[in-house]
C-alpha angles and dihedrals in degrees: 000000000000133000121236116207119193121193130184133191134204134188110235121209117194091224144336088279090070095053121105109266095252092051092046089054090049090049090051088058091049090052092048094050090043087063089056095053122122107232109143094146106043095026085214112127124200131182129188131190125190127201111211126204090249090060095254119134118214120193136194139177132198114273114198130198131196085243092064099208089057094067126087134221122240094246094054092042089057099040095047091048090050090051092049099042099035108028113187094014112124123237109229104178140009125199120195130188127181133190136175126215093220099051144004111269110217099162118089107255114215125204116280120250096267091051092048090055092048092049089048090056091057094042091051092044094052093040089221127103120250115221108226122201117186137177143155121243092297139350131050124017119210121207125200116190090211141011086245089079089060096039108022098172096053121191112218142170091270088078094058 
């Protein structure tokens, strides 16, 4: 028997004001699209903005449905649109912002498990890490230099 230890590391920014200018601008777009989300059931709004290698920015917000499994998270809305509209174009950075109607969210909110797996698919396909910046409504911003920090034992097509 052997023991496997997995460690991850993140860069932590005290606020959006500490982010590099390009990332702060990307996060502003995530915040703007978050405000356009459709979340009448959870009252939890999420926005995501992706910077592509061609300079395009693609955004997405969570879109709920009364039949909960039929909705879609912001991250997957954005990443699937990027894949459809810009096939073969690499995703360089992702910015995510989340807010609740009932309280102020100050903790950085990472992608859910389904979104992590979807992001992993694109990161593996493009063979280039995607920088992921995530925050709540205000406060600290966490940065992961790759999805592998959020999902270290990634499941990919090579196992099929």
